N, C-alpha and C positions, 0 to 999 in steps of 0.2 A: 094574869097574862093570857093573851090570846094565842092559841095553838092552831096552826093550819095543818090539816092532815087529810089524806085520801087513801082508801084501800087499793087504788089502782096500782100501787107499788107492787102488789103481789103478782102482777102479770110478769114481772121480772124475777124469775126463779132459775138461776143458772145451775146446770147439772154438775159443774166441776170448774176448777181452775188448775193451771199448771204452775207449780211452785217448786223450785230447787230440784228439778228433774223428776218430780212426781205429779201425777194427776190426782188431785184431792178434791173432796167436797169444799165448796167455797166458804170462806169465813163470813163473807157478806151475804146474809140470808134474811128472808122475811121475818124470822123469829126475833131479830133485833128490834124491829118496830113493835112487835107484840109486848116485849119486855118494857119498852119505853112507855107505851100507852098505859099499861097496867100501873106503872109507877106514878105517872103524872095524875092518873085518876085517884090513886091512893092519897096523894097529898092535896087534892082539890085545887089543882093549878088554876083553873078558870075555864072560860068558854073555849070550845073547840069548833073550828069553822072548816068547811070544805074549801078547796082552792077555787078561785075564779078562773075563767078562761081568758088568756091574753093573746092567743094567736101566735104566729111564728115571728112577728116583727121584733119583739124584745130578745128572742133567741138569736136571730140573725144579727142583732147589734153586737153580739159577742162571737158567734161561731160562723165560719166560712160557709158560703152557700153550697159549694161542692161537697163539703163534709156532711152537711145536713141532708143533702140528697142521698149520699151514700148511706148514712145512718138510718134514714127512714126506710129504705128499700133493701138494706143489706141482707136481712134474713130471707125474704122472699126470693131474692135473686140467687142467694147461696143455695137454697133448697132446689130451685128450678135448674140450677147448673149441676146438680148431683152431689152437693155438699151434705155432710152428715146433719140430719134435721135436729139433732139434740142441741146443737149450738154452733154459731159462727166463731171459729177460732183460727187465726192465721197460721200458716206453716212457713211462710217466708216474710221477713220484715225488711222494709226499705229503710236502711239506716245510712247516716252520714252522706256519702257521695252518691247514693242510689236515689236519684231525683226523678226518674221516669215513672209516670203514673200509669198503672194498668187498670183497665176497666173490666177485666174479666172478674166475674163474681166470686170466684174462688181465690183470686189473687188480691183484689182490692182491699180486703181487710188488713193485709200486711202493709199497706201504704198509710192507713189511718190509725192503726193500733201500734203502740210501742211496747206492749208486753202481752203476756198470756193470762192475765188475771181478770179480763173483762169480756167474757163470752156474751154474744148477742143471741137471744132467743126470740120467739115469735112476739112476745109482749114487751121487749126491752124498750123499744122506741116510745111506745105509748106510756110506759111507766116513767121514763126519763122526762118526757114532755110534761107529765103530771107533776113530777118533782120540781121542774122549772116553774110551773104555774104556782106551786106551793110556795116557793121562795118569792116569786113576784107578788103573790097575795100578801105575804108578810111585808114586803117593801111598800106596797100600796097602803097598808094599814099605818105605817110610819108617816107616809105622806098625808094621810088623813088626820094625823094628830096623835096617834097612839104612841106611847113612849117605848113600849117593848112588844115584841112578837117572837114567837118560836115557829119556825118552819121545819116540820118533821119530814125531811126530804129523804127519799130512797128511790133509786140509787143515789149515792153521794156524788159530789161533783168536783172537788178541788184539784184533782189530778187531770181533768180534761182541759186541753188547750183549745186554741181557736179551731184547729182542724185535726186534733189527735185525741184519742181516748186510751185509757189504761187505768190501772189501780182501782178497779171497780167503778170508774167514773166515765160518763158518756157526755153529759152536758154539765157545764160548770154553774151550778145553781147559785152559789154565792156571787160569782162574777156577773151573772145575768141580773141578779137583784141589785148589785152595786151599780151597774151601768144604768139600770132603770132609775135608780135614785139620783144618779148624776144628771140625767136628762130632764126630769120632770119635777115640778112644773117649770123650773128654770135651772140653769147650770149650778151644780152643787159639788162640794168636796165630800168625798166618801173615804173612810178608812176601813180596811179589812184587817181584822185580827184573826190569824189562823192559829188555833191551839191544838190542832190534831198532832198526834205523834209523828206523822209523816209530813214532810214538806209539801205544801200545795204548789207543786211545780206548774200546774196549769194556770192557776190564778196569777202567779208571778209572770208567766209568759204573756198573758193577756194584757196586763197593765204595765209592763216593764218600761215602756217608753212614755208613760203618761204622768203628768204632775198633779192631776186632779184626783187621783186615787192612790192613797198610801197603802201599801201592803206590808204588814208586819207579821212575821211567822216565827213561832217558837216550836222547835221540832228536834228530832234526833239527828245527829250529825250524819249527813249523807255519805260520808266516807265509810260508814258501816251499815247504814240503813236505807231502804227505799225512800226516794226514787234514785239515789246514788249519783245521778248526773246533774243534779241541780239542788240548790238550797244552801250553798256555801255563804259564809259571812261577807266575802268580797263581792257578791252579786248585789249591787246597790242601785240598779236601774240603768237606763241608757238614754242618751239624748236629753230631751226635755224632762224625762223621768228620772234622771240621775239624782240620787238622794231620796227617792220616794219608795225604795224597796229595802226593807230591813229584815235580814235573816239572823236568827239567834239559834245556831245549832248547838245541841247539848250532848254531853257524855251519857254513857249507860249508867243506870242506877240512880238517876235523879230522884231526890226525895221531896217531900212537901215544902220544906224550908227553902231548899235551893230553887225550886220552881217558883215559889211566890216572890223571891228576890228578883228572878229574871222577869217575871210578869210585870213587876214595877218598872223595869227598864222599857218593856214594850208599851206599857200604858203611858209612860212619860213621852214616848215618841208620838203616840196617838194624840195626846193632849196638845203637844207642840204644833202638830199639823192643823189643829182647830177644825176638824171636819164638821159638817152639818149632820152626818149620819154615820153610824158604826154598824158594820156587818161582821158578825163573829162566825167564822168557820169552826164549829165546835165538834172536835173529835175527842173520844174518850178512850182511845187506845193508849193514852198516857197512863192509864191505871196499871198498878203493879201486877195484876193478874192477867193482863191481856196476852193472848197467845202469839201475837205478832208484834209486840213491843218489848222494850227492855228498861223502861222507867220503873220507879218504885212508888208512885203516888198512891195514896190511900183515898178512900171515898170521902174522908173528912175534908179534903182540899177543895172539892168542887163548889160547895156553898161559898167558901172564901174567895174563889176565883170569880164567882158571880157577883159577890158584893163589891169587889174591887173594880170590876168592869162597870157596874152600875154607878159607882162613885164618880165616874167621868161626867155623868149627867147628860149623856147623849141619847137621842132616839136610837134604839138598838134592835137589830134583827139578828136572831140566833138561827143559823142554818145547820142542820144536822149533817155531820160528816161520818167519821169512822167510830170504832169502838166495838170490840169483838169478844170481850169477856161477858158472855151473855147473861150470866146470873147476876152480875153487878151493874150491868149497863143501865138499867132503868133507874136504880138508886142514884147513880152518878149523874145522869141527865137531870133528874128531878132536883138533885142537890144544887146543880149549877143554876137552874131556873128559879128555884126558891131563893137562892142567894141574890140573884138579879132583882127579884121583887123586893126583898128586904132592903137592899141598897145601902148597907151599913159598912163603912170601912173598918176592917179588923186590924 
């Protein structure tokens, strides 16, 4: 399997996040990538490639121009206006009926950010653009005839919407890759399977009214877990996209057997859609030891998940999302990828 990776991700090193009334060290850290790299090298996964440069056009195909302008210049403008140089973190959030946009550098973050888990530091924009290029390179490899590719993206992306960021996510890597696959070389159907513990609310929002991209997500019930305000089973798409969004919210304590049964439901929906390509938003915070999850999956399940996804026979791009149990993360990622390579139904 080809792995796409760049060390540019290290430019995004957030000093803190705000969670449950406390300012804490962020769970999303560069150490996550170190553990993944070490594990895939141990198993001899295959060739590792640097990302190609795709420019801003594929990113603009997903994200709003005003949001991208904000994100690119947010840190410099924040510091110039007197903001704390450690990180951009909003103090006032524009929610529900607050629709007026402020251009003040100390206020603008509250218009585009919907939580306090995604600080912007000096290198965040560059790291996020590199992550998008990493996912795009994986998509390009599929278009060139490769059956599988792994995009080791950091920062992750599935919580980022067209003009909103949060949940450690700034640019939606999986959505950018899916859109790229939809467009080139001719219109194609793409399925996105999100197996992160948390619902990919950004991905859902981006494709919610479209029939050419099926979004299937298995995640913790948002009645108790982030992102709380999206990810319910009755959210099935809108307009032309009605019926092309499938959410499968789950209870706490989900074990391997329960998860594999639900995965079959998700894969059946993907197969019925008959996509040309599959993008997997692969989060590993489903692991039983994850500090911000409450499932009970063991490391033994991830190779099985990989084999069952591979059995679809689809050109598949795996895009790295969450996973914060650092000591087990590498093993879990490698397990999924080895399972994909083996491609044997269990």
